[in-house]
TIROFI-323121 format. One record per residue (C-alpha): residue number from 1; residue in three letters; x, y, z. Coordinates in steps of 0.02 Angstrom, whole numbers. Example, Ala and Ser with C-alpha at 12.3 -4.5 7.8 and 13.67 -1.06 7.14 Angstrom:
! TIROFI-323121
<rec k="1" r="ala" x="615" y="-225" z="390"/>
<rec k="2" r="ser" x="684" y="-53" z="357"/>
***
This chain:
! TIROFI-323121
<rec k="1" r="met" x="-906" y="2659" z="123"/>
<rec k="2" r="ala" x="-952" y="2486" z="57"/>
<rec k="3" r="arg" x="-942" y="2501" z="-138"/>
<rec k="4" r="val" x="-923" y="2399" z="-296"/>
<rec k="5" r="thr" x="-760" y="2410" z="-372"/>
<rec k="6" r="asp" x="-776" y="2295" z="-526"/>
<rec k="7" r="val" x="-919" y="2209" z="-622"/>
<rec k="8" r="phe" x="-887" y="2044" z="-725"/>
<rec k="9" r="val" x="-991" y="1943" z="-840"/>
<rec k="10" r="ala" x="-967" y="1794" z="-958"/>
<rec k="11" r="asp" x="-1056" y="1755" z="-1123"/>
<rec k="12" r="ala" x="-1036" y="1566" z="-1088"/>
<rec k="13" r="gly" x="-962" y="1446" z="-954"/>
<rec k="14" r="ser" x="-800" y="1439" z="-1007"/>
<rec k="15" r="glu" x="-782" y="1607" z="-1072"/>
<rec k="16" r="pro" x="-675" y="1732" z="-1005"/>
<rec k="17" r="met" x="-750" y="1867" z="-885"/>
<rec k="18" r="arg" x="-760" y="2020" z="-962"/>
<rec k="19" r="ser" x="-747" y="2194" z="-870"/>
<rec k="20" r="val" x="-921" y="2303" z="-885"/>
<rec k="21" r="asp" x="-928" y="2466" z="-799"/>
<rec k="22" r="ser" x="-1114" y="2419" z="-765"/>
<rec k="23" r="val" x="-1238" y="2292" z="-797"/>
<rec k="24" r="glu" x="-1431" y="2258" z="-756"/>
<rec k="25" r="ala" x="-1494" y="2142" z="-619"/>
<rec k="26" r="val" x="-1643" y="2057" z="-683"/>
<rec k="27" r="ser" x="-1750" y="1910" z="-612"/>
<rec k="28" r="gly" x="-1627" y="1763" z="-645"/>
<rec k="29" r="gly" x="-1462" y="1848" z="-626"/>
<rec k="30" r="leu" x="-1363" y="1990" z="-722"/>
<rec k="31" r="arg" x="-1416" y="2019" z="-897"/>
<rec k="32" r="gly" x="-1288" y="1957" z="-1028"/>
<rec k="33" r="asp" x="-1207" y="1830" z="-903"/>
<rec k="34" r="arg" x="-1199" y="1652" z="-925"/>
<rec k="35" r="tyr" x="-1313" y="1588" z="-791"/>
<rec k="36" r="cys" x="-1430" y="1719" z="-818"/>
<rec k="37" r="glu" x="-1442" y="1655" z="-1003"/>
<rec k="38" r="gly" x="-1431" y="1472" z="-960"/>
<rec k="39" r="arg" x="-1254" y="1444" z="-1011"/>
<rec k="40" r="gly" x="-1153" y="1426" z="-865"/>
<rec k="41" r="his" x="-1031" y="1280" z="-839"/>
<rec k="42" r="tyr" x="-1145" y="1209" z="-687"/>
<rec k="43" r="thr" x="-1327" y="1261" z="-763"/>
<rec k="44" r="pro" x="-1442" y="1201" z="-703"/>
<rec k="45" r="phe" x="-1383" y="1099" z="-552"/>
<rec k="46" r="asp" x="-1291" y="1237" z="-462"/>
<rec k="47" r="val" x="-1338" y="1421" z="-509"/>
<rec k="48" r="cys" x="-1312" y="1572" z="-411"/>
<rec k="49" r="glu" x="-1389" y="1717" z="-495"/>
<rec k="50" r="val" x="-1255" y="1851" z="-434"/>
<rec k="51" r="thr" x="-1091" y="1805" z="-358"/>
<rec k="52" r="leu" x="-996" y="1931" z="-251"/>
<rec k="53" r="ile" x="-819" y="1925" z="-193"/>
<rec k="54" r="ala" x="-723" y="2049" z="-87"/>
<rec k="55" r="arg" x="-573" y="2142" z="-153"/>
<rec k="56" r="glu" x="-484" y="2132" z="15"/>
<rec k="57" r="asp" x="-492" y="1929" z="-8"/>
<rec k="58" r="ile" x="-422" y="1942" z="-195"/>
<rec k="59" r="glu" x="-284" y="2050" z="-118"/>
<rec k="60" r="tyr" x="-248" y="1929" z="14"/>
<rec k="61" r="ile" x="-239" y="1793" z="-106"/>
<rec k="62" r="asp" x="-128" y="1880" z="-227"/>
<rec k="63" r="glu" x="9" y="1954" z="-87"/>
<rec k="64" r="glu" x="-3" y="1791" z="32"/>
<rec k="65" r="leu" x="-54" y="1642" z="-49"/>
<rec k="66" r="gly" x="29" y="1660" z="-233"/>
<rec k="67" r="pro" x="-101" y="1629" z="-363"/>
<rec k="68" r="ser" x="-127" y="1801" z="-450"/>
<rec k="69" r="leu" x="-319" y="1824" z="-488"/>
<rec k="70" r="ala" x="-310" y="1937" z="-637"/>
<rec k="71" r="ala" x="-463" y="2028" z="-678"/>
<rec k="72" r="gly" x="-599" y="1902" z="-669"/>
<rec k="73" r="glu" x="-504" y="1742" z="-649"/>
<rec k="74" r="his" x="-600" y="1730" z="-492"/>
<rec k="75" r="arg" x="-750" y="1695" z="-595"/>
<rec k="76" r="arg" x="-865" y="1811" z="-484"/>
<rec k="77" r="asn" x="-987" y="1944" z="-544"/>
<rec k="78" r="ile" x="-961" y="2088" z="-419"/>
<rec k="79" r="val" x="-805" y="2144" z="-322"/>
<rec k="80" r="thr" x="-840" y="2240" z="-177"/>
<rec k="81" r="glu" x="-726" y="2335" z="-52"/>
<rec k="82" r="gly" x="-781" y="2388" z="137"/>
<rec k="83" r="val" x="-909" y="2252" z="177"/>
<rec k="84" r="asp" x="-882" y="2086" z="261"/>
<rec k="85" r="leu" x="-991" y="1987" z="133"/>
<rec k="86" r="his" x="-1024" y="1846" z="259"/>
<rec k="87" r="asp" x="-1130" y="1982" z="351"/>
<rec k="88" r="leu" x="-1246" y="1978" z="205"/>
<rec k="89" r="leu" x="-1287" y="1802" z="210"/>
<rec k="90" r="asp" x="-1480" y="1801" z="243"/>
<rec k="91" r="his" x="-1487" y="1985" z="227"/>
<rec k="92" r="arg" x="-1570" y="2090" z="84"/>
<rec k="93" r="phe" x="-1447" y="2224" z="24"/>
<rec k="94" r="arg" x="-1440" y="2360" z="-109"/>
<rec k="95" r="val" x="-1306" y="2359" z="-248"/>
<rec k="96" r="gly" x="-1338" y="2514" z="-364"/>
<rec k="97" r="ala" x="-1535" y="2523" z="-407"/>
<rec k="98" r="ala" x="-1543" y="2324" z="-368"/>
<rec k="99" r="thr" x="-1594" y="2242" z="-211"/>
<rec k="100" r="leu" x="-1517" y="2074" z="-188"/>
<rec k="101" r="ser" x="-1535" y="1927" z="-47"/>
<rec k="102" r="gly" x="-1370" y="1847" z="8"/>
<rec k="103" r="thr" x="-1413" y="1656" z="-14"/>
<rec k="104" r="arg" x="-1256" y="1554" z="26"/>
<rec k="105" r="pro" x="-1064" y="1553" z="24"/>
<rec k="106" r="arg" x="-991" y="1523" z="-148"/>
<rec k="107" r="pro" x="-858" y="1385" z="-125"/>
<rec k="108" r="pro" x="-719" y="1377" z="-254"/>
<rec k="109" r="cys" x="-724" y="1242" z="-384"/>
<rec k="110" r="ala" x="-600" y="1134" z="-495"/>
<rec k="111" r="his" x="-679" y="1220" z="-649"/>
<rec k="112" r="val" x="-611" y="1392" z="-589"/>
<rec k="113" r="glu" x="-424" y="1328" z="-570"/>
<rec k="114" r="glu" x="-446" y="1250" z="-748"/>
<rec k="115" r="leu" x="-496" y="1410" z="-824"/>
<rec k="116" r="ala" x="-357" y="1512" z="-730"/>
<rec k="117" r="glu" x="-223" y="1397" z="-780"/>
<rec k="118" r="glu" x="-141" y="1422" z="-618"/>
<rec k="119" r="glu" x="-136" y="1289" z="-493"/>
<rec k="120" r="gly" x="-184" y="1334" z="-301"/>
<rec k="121" r="val" x="-337" y="1462" z="-367"/>
<rec k="122" r="ala" x="-463" y="1341" z="-290"/>
<rec k="123" r="arg" x="-375" y="1300" z="-124"/>
<rec k="124" r="ala" x="-337" y="1496" z="-116"/>
<rec k="125" r="leu" x="-520" y="1529" z="-133"/>
<rec k="126" r="gly" x="-558" y="1416" z="0"/>
<rec k="127" r="asp" x="-560" y="1463" z="187"/>
<rec k="128" r="gly" x="-720" y="1592" z="170"/>
<rec k="129" r="arg" x="-638" y="1686" z="21"/>
<rec k="130" r="gly" x="-739" y="1618" z="-118"/>
<rec k="131" r="gly" x="-875" y="1756" z="-98"/>
<rec k="132" r="ile" x="-1061" y="1725" z="-90"/>
<rec k="133" r="cys" x="-1204" y="1690" z="-186"/>
<rec k="134" r="ala" x="-1356" y="1817" z="-205"/>
<rec k="135" r="asp" x="-1526" y="1826" z="-285"/>
<rec k="136" r="val" x="-1601" y="1964" z="-352"/>
<rec k="137" r="leu" x="-1761" y="2030" z="-265"/>
<rec k="138" r="asp" x="-1788" y="2194" z="-359"/>
<rec k="139" r="pro" x="-1710" y="2234" z="-533"/>
<rec k="140" r="gly" x="-1608" y="2382" z="-563"/>
<rec k="141" r="ala" x="-1431" y="2443" z="-633"/>
<rec k="142" r="ile" x="-1263" y="2403" z="-544"/>
<rec k="143" r="ala" x="-1113" y="2492" z="-586"/>
<rec k="144" r="val" x="-927" y="2525" z="-528"/>
<rec k="145" r="gly" x="-935" y="2651" z="-387"/>
<rec k="146" r="asp" x="-1116" y="2610" z="-336"/>
<rec k="147" r="ala" x="-1143" y="2581" z="-135"/>
<rec k="148" r="val" x="-1174" y="2413" z="-41"/>
<rec k="149" r="val" x="-1306" y="2438" z="80"/>
<rec k="150" r="asp" x="-1378" y="2317" z="197"/>
<rec k="151" r="leu" x="-1545" y="2317" z="211"/>
<rec k="152" r="gly" x="-1580" y="2200" z="359"/>
<rec k="153" r="ser" x="-1611" y="2020" z="393"/>
<rec k="154" r="thr" x="-1723" y="1914" z="269"/>
<rec k="155" r="asp" x="-1793" y="1836" z="429"/>
<rec k="156" r="arg" x="-1949" y="1919" z="470"/>
<rec k="157" r="thr" x="-1928" y="1852" z="645"/>
<rec k="158" r="asp" x="-1766" y="1959" z="668"/>
<rec k="159" r="asp" x="-1857" y="2107" z="604"/>
<rec k="160" r="ile" x="-2009" y="2088" z="724"/>
<rec k="161" r="val" x="-1884" y="2067" z="870"/>
<rec k="162" r="ala" x="-1784" y="2217" z="835"/>
<rec k="163" r="arg" x="-1944" y="2311" z="816"/>
<rec k="164" r="leu" x="-2014" y="2260" z="970"/>
<rec k="165" r="arg" x="-1845" y="2292" z="1075"/>
<rec k="166" r="ser" x="-1853" y="2462" z="998"/>
<rec k="167" r="glu" x="-2028" y="2507" z="1075"/>
<rec k="168" r="asp" x="-1959" y="2468" z="1253"/>
***
């Protein structure tokens, strides 16, 4: 089962990420997180409401590439396991009580490496391991252990084609 393994927020752009058991997804992001509150490093130029990264990618980076991404050093909000996050791009998906929409891959940046104080973090998060960005469609609580459920494409054309094919 695809699920949430960790949740992180930061009060401001260069503040350390802190682990929380749950968070409220609201219009604009996660309540209490830097980007939702307008205090992110890249505000207002490159804002992701919510960022997600796969535990499997974090483990690969730790084991195969060298840099250790200790709790939150990846600078992503939600850590998942059991789901290929790229499959959620252009899809609606439920995480806990919230509904999100996968909007784009989240590339690494030099700021992440600077804050981690470890060379190679940005490179390690490259090659599709940097996670994704998502927008909040329907607010709700997200907690460690919550399921991640793909609700289908955000492209209504795909939904219509699937329905027509199922009627054959």
